[in-house]
N, CA, C and O atoms as a GROMACS GRO file, in nm:
protein
  440
    1MET      N    1   0.087  -0.136   0.020
    1MET     CA    2  -0.008   0.010   0.018
    1MET      C    3   0.113   0.126  -0.006
    1MET      O    4   0.114   0.206  -0.100
    2ALA      N    5   0.191   0.118   0.077
    2ALA     CA    6   0.297   0.259   0.065
    2ALA      C    7   0.338   0.288  -0.044
    2ALA      O    8   0.349   0.408  -0.071
    3ALA      N    9   0.375   0.181  -0.147
    3ALA     CA   10   0.430   0.208  -0.256
    3ALA      C   11   0.334   0.278  -0.346
    3ALA      O   12   0.373   0.380  -0.403
    4HIS      N   13   0.236   0.244  -0.363
    4HIS     CA   14   0.140   0.296  -0.429
    4HIS      C   15   0.080   0.433  -0.381
    4HIS      O   16   0.045   0.515  -0.466
    5PHE      N   17   0.070   0.455  -0.275
    5PHE     CA   18   0.004   0.570  -0.180
    5PHE      C   19   0.146   0.668  -0.205
    5PHE      O   20   0.125   0.787  -0.227
    6GLY      N   21   0.263   0.629  -0.204
    6GLY     CA   22   0.375   0.712  -0.226
    6GLY      C   23   0.374   0.757  -0.366
    6GLY      O   24   0.386   0.877  -0.392
    7ARG      N   25   0.360   0.663  -0.464
    7ARG     CA   26   0.373   0.754  -0.599
    7ARG      C   27   0.267   0.850  -0.613
    7ARG      O   28   0.289   0.950  -0.682
    8LEU      N   29   0.135   0.833  -0.546
    8LEU     CA   30   0.046   0.962  -0.565
    8LEU      C   31   0.069   1.078  -0.472
    8LEU      O   32   0.013   1.187  -0.488
    9GLY      N   33   0.172   1.047  -0.355
    9GLY     CA   34   0.196   1.173  -0.290
    9GLY      C   35   0.326   1.231  -0.363
    9GLY      O   36   0.349   1.352  -0.353
   10ALA      N   37   0.405   1.156  -0.430
   10ALA     CA   38   0.548   1.230  -0.509
   10ALA      C   39   0.440   1.325  -0.619
   10ALA      O   40   0.460   1.446  -0.632
   11MET      N   41   0.331   1.257  -0.690
   11MET     CA   42   0.273   1.340  -0.754
   11MET      C   43   0.209   1.465  -0.727
   11MET      O   44   0.214   1.562  -0.803
   12ALA      N   45   0.147   1.460  -0.614
   12ALA     CA   46   0.071   1.553  -0.535
   12ALA      C   47   0.186   1.703  -0.529
   12ALA      O   48   0.178   1.819  -0.570
   13SER      N   49   0.288   1.623  -0.456
   13SER     CA   50   0.361   1.740  -0.399
   13SER      C   51   0.467   1.799  -0.521
   13SER      O   52   0.536   1.900  -0.505
   14GLY      N   53   0.467   1.719  -0.640
   14GLY     CA   54   0.533   1.766  -0.732
   14GLY      C   55   0.679   1.710  -0.743
   14GLY      O   56   0.763   1.767  -0.813
   15ARG      N   57   0.702   1.616  -0.683
   15ARG     CA   58   0.845   1.550  -0.671
   15ARG      C   59   0.869   1.456  -0.795
   15ARG      O   60   0.980   1.420  -0.836
   16ALA      N   61   0.730   1.418  -0.854
   16ALA     CA   62   0.724   1.338  -0.968
   16ALA      C   63   0.611   1.414  -1.028
   16ALA      O   64   0.519   1.474  -0.972
   17PRO      N   65   0.645   1.391  -1.187
   17PRO     CA   66   0.543   1.446  -1.276
   17PRO      C   67   0.414   1.380  -1.273
   17PRO      O   68   0.397   1.258  -1.282
   18TYR      N   69   0.325   1.466  -1.262
   18TYR     CA   70   0.187   1.429  -1.294
   18TYR      C   71   0.146   1.324  -1.389
   18TYR      O   72   0.186   1.340  -1.505
   19ASP      N   73   0.091   1.244  -1.369
   19ASP     CA   74   0.031   1.129  -1.493
   19ASP      C   75  -0.111   1.068  -1.451
   19ASP      O   76  -0.130   0.973  -1.375
   20ALA      N   77  -0.207   1.146  -1.518
   20ALA     CA   78  -0.336   1.113  -1.471
   20ALA      C   79  -0.373   0.952  -1.472
   20ALA      O   80  -0.424   0.894  -1.377
   21LYS      N   81  -0.340   0.896  -1.587
   21LYS     CA   82  -0.350   0.752  -1.567
   21LYS      C   83  -0.265   0.680  -1.432
   21LYS      O   84  -0.329   0.617  -1.347
   22ALA      N   85  -0.156   0.692  -1.424
   22ALA     CA   86  -0.082   0.639  -1.311
   22ALA      C   87  -0.116   0.671  -1.191
   22ALA      O   88  -0.090   0.601  -1.092
   23ALA      N   89  -0.193   0.807  -1.188
   23ALA     CA   90  -0.249   0.815  -1.055
   23ALA      C   91  -0.368   0.750  -1.031
   23ALA      O   92  -0.370   0.697  -0.920
   24ALA      N   93  -0.483   0.734  -1.110
   24ALA     CA   94  -0.578   0.677  -1.131
   24ALA      C   95  -0.546   0.519  -1.088
   24ALA      O   96  -0.602   0.462  -0.995
   25ASP      N   97  -0.458   0.465  -1.162
   25ASP     CA   98  -0.441   0.320  -1.142
   25ASP      C   99  -0.368   0.298  -1.012
   25ASP      O  100  -0.373   0.183  -0.968
   26ASN      N  101  -0.304   0.384  -0.945
   26ASN     CA  102  -0.259   0.390  -0.806
   26ASN      C  103  -0.352   0.412  -0.680
   26ASN      O  104  -0.347   0.361  -0.569
   27ALA      N  105  -0.416   0.480  -0.720
   27ALA     CA  106  -0.526   0.528  -0.640
   27ALA      C  107  -0.634   0.400  -0.632
   27ALA      O  108  -0.665   0.357  -0.521
   28GLU      N  109  -0.679   0.354  -0.728
   28GLU     CA  110  -0.734   0.233  -0.749
   28GLU      C  111  -0.692   0.115  -0.650
   28GLU      O  112  -0.770   0.057  -0.574
   29ILE      N  113  -0.565   0.092  -0.663
   29ILE     CA  114  -0.500  -0.037  -0.596
   29ILE      C  115  -0.503   0.035  -0.457
   29ILE      O  116  -0.513  -0.052  -0.370
   30VAL      N  117  -0.497   0.157  -0.405
   30VAL     CA  118  -0.490   0.203  -0.243
   30VAL      C  119  -0.610   0.180  -0.224
   30VAL      O  120  -0.618   0.138  -0.108
   31ALA      N  121  -0.730   0.182  -0.279
   31ALA     CA  122  -0.852   0.202  -0.245
   31ALA      C  123  -0.895   0.060  -0.216
   31ALA      O  124  -0.962   0.027  -0.119
   32THR      N  125  -0.849  -0.024  -0.315
   32THR     CA  126  -0.865  -0.164  -0.267
   32THR      C  127  -0.772  -0.240  -0.150
   32THR      O  128  -0.817  -0.341  -0.096
   33LEU      N  129  -0.675  -0.201  -0.122
   33LEU     CA  130  -0.598  -0.220  -0.024
   33LEU      C  131  -0.646  -0.200   0.124
   33LEU      O  132  -0.637  -0.271   0.225
   34ALA      N  133  -0.702  -0.071   0.099
   34ALA     CA  134  -0.778  -0.004   0.244
   34ALA      C  135  -0.867  -0.078   0.293
   34ALA      O  136  -0.900  -0.082   0.412
   35LYS      N  137  -0.914  -0.145   0.198
   35LYS     CA  138  -1.041  -0.245   0.293
   35LYS      C  139  -0.987  -0.386   0.352
   35LYS      O  140  -1.060  -0.455   0.423
   36LEU      N  141  -0.867  -0.421   0.322
   36LEU     CA  142  -0.795  -0.530   0.400
   36LEU      C  143  -0.741  -0.548   0.517
   36LEU      O  144  -0.772  -0.644   0.589
   37PRO      N  145  -0.666  -0.470   0.546
   37PRO     CA  146  -0.600  -0.486   0.680
   37PRO      C  147  -0.692  -0.533   0.806
   37PRO      O  148  -0.657  -0.625   0.880
   38TRP      N  149  -0.819  -0.458   0.824
   38TRP     CA  150  -0.881  -0.470   0.938
   38TRP      C  151  -0.903  -0.601   0.988
   38TRP      O  152  -0.913  -0.623   1.108
   39ALA      N  153  -0.913  -0.703   0.885
   39ALA     CA  154  -0.975  -0.839   0.940
   39ALA      C  155  -0.833  -0.900   1.025
   39ALA      O  156  -0.844  -0.981   1.117
   40ALA      N  157  -0.716  -0.853   0.983
   40ALA     CA  158  -0.601  -0.901   1.086
   40ALA      C  159  -0.601  -0.872   1.228
   40ALA      O  160  -0.514  -0.920   1.302
   41PHE      N  161  -0.699  -0.793   1.274
   41PHE     CA  162  -0.710  -0.753   1.419
   41PHE      C  163  -0.812  -0.785   1.480
   41PHE      O  164  -0.850  -0.708   1.569
   42GLY      N  165  -0.874  -0.884   1.456
   42GLY     CA  166  -0.995  -0.946   1.519
   42GLY      C  167  -0.953  -0.996   1.648
   42GLY      O  168  -0.837  -0.992   1.689
   43GLU      N  169  -1.052  -1.044   1.710
   43GLU     CA  170  -1.051  -1.101   1.849
   43GLU      C  171  -0.944  -1.221   1.831
   43GLU      O  172  -0.934  -1.297   1.735
   44GLY      N  173  -0.871  -1.218   1.939
   44GLY     CA  174  -0.748  -1.336   1.938
   44GLY      C  175  -0.643  -1.302   1.844
   44GLY      O  176  -0.569  -1.398   1.826
   45THR      N  177  -0.609  -1.198   1.777
   45THR     CA  178  -0.506  -1.182   1.700
   45THR      C  179  -0.402  -1.086   1.782
   45THR      O  180  -0.309  -1.032   1.722
   46ASP      N  181  -0.421  -1.069   1.914
   46ASP     CA  182  -0.326  -0.972   1.990
   46ASP      C  183  -0.226  -1.054   2.072
   46ASP      O  184  -0.178  -1.023   2.181
   47LYS      N  185  -0.203  -1.163   2.000
   47LYS     CA  186  -0.077  -1.280   2.065
   47LYS      C  187   0.039  -1.296   1.971
   47LYS      O  188   0.031  -1.316   1.849
   48GLY      N  189   0.147  -1.283   2.044
   48GLY     CA  190   0.254  -1.308   1.924
   48GLY      C  191   0.342  -1.186   1.908
   48GLY      O  192   0.327  -1.094   1.988
   49ASP      N  193   0.419  -1.178   1.823
   49ASP     CA  194   0.509  -1.058   1.764
   49ASP      C  195   0.442  -0.985   1.669
   49ASP      O  196   0.432  -1.026   1.554
   50THR      N  197   0.390  -0.869   1.708
   50THR     CA  198   0.329  -0.773   1.622
   50THR      C  199   0.371  -0.644   1.627
   50THR      O  200   0.429  -0.616   1.732
   51ARG      N  201   0.359  -0.544   1.538
   51ARG     CA  202   0.400  -0.422   1.571
   51ARG      C  203   0.257  -0.327   1.588
   51ARG      O  204   0.257  -0.204   1.577
   52ALA      N  205   0.145  -0.403   1.614
   52ALA     CA  206   0.011  -0.332   1.684
   52ALA      C  207   0.046  -0.306   1.812
   52ALA      O  208   0.118  -0.377   1.881
   53LYS      N  209  -0.010  -0.192   1.846
   53LYS     CA  210  -0.040  -0.153   1.973
   53LYS      C  211  -0.138  -0.225   2.047
   53LYS      O  212  -0.231  -0.260   1.975
   54PRO      N  213  -0.150  -0.265   2.180
   54PRO     CA  214  -0.255  -0.297   2.244
   54PRO      C  215  -0.386  -0.224   2.246
   54PRO      O  216  -0.494  -0.279   2.266
   55GLU      N  217  -0.368  -0.099   2.224
   55GLU     CA  218  -0.468  -0.026   2.222
   55GLU      C  219  -0.590  -0.050   2.088
   55GLU      O  220  -0.707  -0.012   2.087
   56ILE      N  221  -0.521  -0.120   1.990
   56ILE     CA  222  -0.612  -0.184   1.894
   56ILE      C  223  -0.711  -0.249   1.933
   56ILE      O  224  -0.822  -0.232   1.884
   57TRP      N  225  -0.681  -0.348   2.045
   57TRP     CA  226  -0.799  -0.450   2.096
   57TRP      C  227  -0.867  -0.400   2.220
   57TRP      O  228  -0.981  -0.442   2.243
   58LYS      N  229  -0.798  -0.298   2.320
   58LYS     CA  230  -0.824  -0.217   2.446
   58LYS      C  231  -0.946  -0.109   2.378
   58LYS      O  232  -1.051  -0.089   2.440
   59GLU      N  233  -0.921  -0.052   2.262
   59GLU     CA  234  -0.988   0.067   2.215
   59GLU      C  235  -1.047   0.028   2.072
   59GLU      O  236  -1.025   0.091   1.968
   60ALA      N  237  -1.130  -0.093   2.087
   60ALA     CA  238  -1.190  -0.134   1.970
   60ALA      C  239  -1.274  -0.030   1.869
   60ALA      O  240  -1.269  -0.024   1.746
   61ALA      N  241  -1.333   0.029   1.938
   61ALA     CA  242  -1.429   0.137   1.908
   61ALA      C  243  -1.342   0.249   1.812
   61ALA      O  244  -1.358   0.273   1.692
   62LYS      N  245  -1.242   0.311   1.911
   62LYS     CA  246  -1.169   0.394   1.851
   62LYS      C  247  -1.087   0.360   1.722
   62LYS      O  248  -1.062   0.439   1.631
   63TYR      N  249  -1.048   0.230   1.727
   63TYR     CA  250  -0.973   0.176   1.617
   63TYR      C  251  -1.068   0.171   1.498
   63TYR      O  252  -1.028   0.211   1.389
   64LYS      N  253  -1.185   0.126   1.514
   64LYS     CA  254  -1.278   0.114   1.427
   64LYS      C  255  -1.302   0.252   1.340
   64LYS      O  256  -1.282   0.268   1.220
   65GLU      N  257  -1.347   0.342   1.433
   65GLU     CA  258  -1.353   0.486   1.381
   65GLU      C  259  -1.240   0.538   1.283
   65GLU      O  260  -1.248   0.595   1.175
   66ALA      N  261  -1.126   0.496   1.365
   66ALA     CA  262  -1.010   0.544   1.270
   66ALA      C  263  -1.006   0.476   1.130
   66ALA      O  264  -0.964   0.535   1.030
   67SER      N  265  -1.047   0.358   1.128
   67SER     CA  266  -1.022   0.264   1.004
   67SER      C  267  -1.138   0.321   0.916
   67SER      O  268  -1.109   0.343   0.799
   68ASP      N  269  -1.260   0.346   0.955
   68ASP     CA  270  -1.374   0.386   0.871
   68ASP      C  271  -1.328   0.524   0.817
   68ASP      O  272  -1.354   0.546   0.699
   69LYS      N  273  -1.261   0.622   0.892
   69LYS     CA  274  -1.231   0.767   0.848
   69LYS      C  275  -1.130   0.731   0.744
   69LYS      O  276  -1.148   0.788   0.637
   70MET      N  277  -1.026   0.648   0.751
   70MET     CA  278  -0.948   0.636   0.660
   70MET      C  279  -0.980   0.557   0.522
   70MET      O  280  -0.912   0.569   0.420
   71GLN      N  281  -1.073   0.488   0.534
   71GLN     CA  282  -1.136   0.427   0.421
   71GLN      C  283  -1.227   0.526   0.355
   71GLN      O  284  -1.232   0.535   0.233
   72ALA      N  285  -1.301   0.600   0.436
   72ALA     CA  286  -1.377   0.725   0.369
   72ALA      C  287  -1.272   0.822   0.281
   72ALA      O  288  -1.303   0.856   0.167
   73GLU      N  289  -1.138   0.865   0.348
   73GLU     CA  290  -1.055   0.951   0.279
   73GLU      C  291  -0.996   0.892   0.149
   73GLU      O  292  -0.965   0.957   0.050
   74ILE      N  293  -0.986   0.753   0.166
   74ILE     CA  294  -0.917   0.711   0.057
   74ILE      C  295  -1.019   0.691  -0.067
   74ILE      O  296  -0.986   0.689  -0.186
   75VAL      N  297  -1.164   0.676  -0.009
   75VAL     CA  298  -1.243   0.668  -0.132
   75VAL      C  299  -1.258   0.831  -0.212
   75VAL      O  300  -1.270   0.853  -0.332
   76LYS      N  301  -1.254   0.919  -0.113
   76LYS     CA  302  -1.230   1.062  -0.182
   76LYS      C  303  -1.110   1.080  -0.269
   76LYS      O  304  -1.119   1.143  -0.374
   77LEU      N  305  -0.986   1.020  -0.222
   77LEU     CA  306  -0.877   1.037  -0.299
   77LEU      C  307  -0.878   0.952  -0.407
   77LEU      O  308  -0.811   1.006  -0.496
   78ASN      N  309  -0.924   0.839  -0.445
   78ASN     CA  310  -0.968   0.759  -0.554
   78ASN      C  311  -1.044   0.830  -0.631
   78ASN      O  312  -1.004   0.843  -0.746
   79THR      N  313  -1.164   0.893  -0.598
   79THR     CA  314  -1.243   0.988  -0.673
   79THR      C  315  -1.183   1.088  -0.741
   79THR      O  316  -1.215   1.123  -0.855
   80ALA      N  317  -1.084   1.141  -0.665
   80ALA     CA  318  -1.009   1.291  -0.722
   80ALA      C  319  -0.885   1.230  -0.806
   80ALA      O  320  -0.830   1.305  -0.887
   81ALA      N  321  -0.848   1.127  -0.794
   81ALA     CA  322  -0.758   1.084  -0.886
   81ALA      C  323  -0.801   1.048  -0.994
   81ALA      O  324  -0.724   1.076  -1.085
   82LYS      N  325  -0.933   0.974  -1.039
   82LYS     CA  326  -0.987   0.930  -1.133
   82LYS      C  327  -1.064   1.080  -1.219
   82LYS      O  328  -1.131   1.086  -1.322
   83ALA      N  329  -1.025   1.167  -1.141
   83ALA     CA  330  -1.088   1.313  -1.220
   83ALA      C  331  -0.994   1.379  -1.324
   83ALA      O  332  -1.033   1.464  -1.404
   84GLY      N  333  -0.856   1.329  -1.315
   84GLY     CA  334  -0.772   1.352  -1.406
   84GLY      C  335  -0.729   1.479  -1.379
   84GLY      O  336  -0.680   1.541  -1.474
   85ASN      N  337  -0.738   1.548  -1.242
   85ASN     CA  338  -0.683   1.670  -1.228
   85ASN      C  339  -0.576   1.670  -1.107
   85ASN      O  340  -0.586   1.623  -0.994
   86VAL      N  341  -0.482   1.731  -1.161
   86VAL     CA  342  -0.370   1.736  -1.015
   86VAL      C  343  -0.403   1.808  -0.887
   86VAL      O  344  -0.370   1.773  -0.774
   87ASP      N  345  -0.474   1.915  -0.922
   87ASP     CA  346  -0.540   1.997  -0.818
   87ASP      C  347  -0.615   1.922  -0.725
   87ASP      O  348  -0.586   1.922  -0.605
   88ALA      N  349  -0.715   1.853  -0.774
   88ALA     CA  350  -0.810   1.757  -0.708
   88ALA      C  351  -0.736   1.653  -0.632
   88ALA      O  352  -0.769   1.623  -0.517
   89LEU      N  353  -0.628   1.591  -0.701
   89LEU     CA  354  -0.546   1.493  -0.625
   89LEU      C  355  -0.477   1.574  -0.507
   89LEU      O  356  -0.497   1.531  -0.394
   90LYS      N  357  -0.396   1.689  -0.522
   90LYS     CA  358  -0.368   1.738  -0.426
   90LYS      C  359  -0.459   1.781  -0.312
   90LYS      O  360  -0.399   1.785  -0.205
   91ALA      N  361  -0.564   1.809  -0.308
   91ALA     CA  362  -0.681   1.864  -0.203
   91ALA      C  363  -0.697   1.712  -0.121
   91ALA      O  364  -0.701   1.703   0.002
   92ALA      N  365  -0.702   1.611  -0.202
   92ALA     CA  366  -0.745   1.494  -0.146
   92ALA      C  367  -0.633   1.419  -0.057
   92ALA      O  368  -0.649   1.364   0.052
   93PHE      N  369  -0.524   1.432  -0.128
   93PHE     CA  370  -0.414   1.353  -0.079
   93PHE      C  371  -0.367   1.396   0.084
   93PHE      O  372  -0.320   1.323   0.172
   94GLY      N  373  -0.395   1.518   0.088
   94GLY     CA  374  -0.346   1.557   0.264
   94GLY      C  375  -0.425   1.493   0.373
   94GLY      O  376  -0.372   1.438   0.470
   95PRO      N  377  -0.559   1.503   0.353
   95PRO     CA  378  -0.662   1.445   0.436
   95PRO      C  379  -0.652   1.261   0.447
   95PRO      O  380  -0.660   1.190   0.548
   96ALA      N  381  -0.632   1.223   0.303
   96ALA     CA  382  -0.612   1.079   0.315
   96ALA      C  383  -0.465   1.034   0.395
   96ALA      O  384  -0.449   0.933   0.464
   97GLY      N  385  -0.367   1.135   0.364
   97GLY     CA  386  -0.250   1.098   0.426
   97GLY      C  387  -0.260   1.100   0.569
   97GLY      O  388  -0.211   1.008   0.636
   98ALA      N  389  -0.329   1.210   0.628
   98ALA     CA  390  -0.352   1.248   0.788
   98ALA      C  391  -0.398   1.138   0.842
   98ALA      O  392  -0.353   1.098   0.949
   99SER      N  393  -0.521   1.054   0.760
   99SER     CA  394  -0.611   0.972   0.808
   99SER      C  395  -0.514   0.826   0.845
   99SER      O  396  -0.533   0.760   0.947
  100CYS      N  397  -0.417   0.797   0.748
  100CYS     CA  398  -0.326   0.684   0.786
  100CYS      C  399  -0.249   0.726   0.888
  100CYS      O  400  -0.259   0.655   0.988
  101LYS      N  401  -0.164   0.833   0.898
  101LYS     CA  402  -0.100   0.857   1.001
  101LYS      C  403  -0.156   0.869   1.107
  101LYS      O  404  -0.090   0.845   1.208
  102ALA      N  405  -0.274   0.904   1.119
  102ALA     CA  406  -0.334   0.892   1.274
  102ALA      C  407  -0.352   0.766   1.322
  102ALA      O  408  -0.335   0.739   1.441
  103CYS      N  409  -0.387   0.680   1.235
  103CYS     CA  410  -0.408   0.554   1.290
  103CYS      C  411  -0.275   0.488   1.324
  103CYS      O  412  -0.263   0.426   1.429
  104HIS      N  413  -0.156   0.503   1.221
  104HIS     CA  414  -0.027   0.447   1.265
  104HIS      C  415  -0.003   0.510   1.406
  104HIS      O  416   0.010   0.433   1.501
  105ASP      N  417   0.002   0.637   1.424
  105ASP     CA  418   0.056   0.705   1.536
  105ASP      C  419  -0.003   0.626   1.667
  105ASP      O  420   0.064   0.574   1.756
  106ASN      N  421  -0.134   0.631   1.658
  106ASN     CA  422  -0.208   0.566   1.763
  106ASN      C  423  -0.210   0.430   1.797
  106ASN      O  424  -0.236   0.397   1.912
  107PHE      N  425  -0.183   0.333   1.693
  107PHE     CA  426  -0.212   0.199   1.686
  107PHE      C  427  -0.110   0.122   1.651
  107PHE      O  428  -0.119   0.000   1.663
  108ARG      N  429   0.019   0.189   1.594
  108ARG     CA  430   0.128   0.072   1.554
  108ARG      C  431   0.254   0.114   1.655
  108ARG      O  432   0.251   0.226   1.707
  109LYS      N  433   0.344   0.041   1.677
  109LYS     CA  434   0.462   0.054   1.731
  109LYS      C  435   0.528   0.107   1.632
  109LYS      O  436   0.503   0.086   1.513
  110ASP      N  437   0.643   0.202   1.690
  110ASP     CA  438   0.744   0.249   1.599
  110ASP      C  439   0.837   0.136   1.544
  110ASP      O  440   0.927   0.163   1.465
   0.00000   0.00000   0.00000
């Protein structure tokens, strides 16, 4: 997910040339992947070696809220990328990235 999100970020920030097709393709992959990790944190998955903080299981409602917010922002990012407009991509990228970061900050060990 990070590789595809990073490509979008590079275009949104001007570090890479804007390519509408590449933006749309990468955003579609990110949108698909954004739906997948949540099943890995269900009941009983708090055992063993993990980068997840215990708060995932102790604050399940807060974790669910963060995951829902991230997925909603990724939908907006995907829509913006499909618009074929770098300004739309730029506007949607920041909130999407912030939603990812918030979850990592609160629920992932360094």
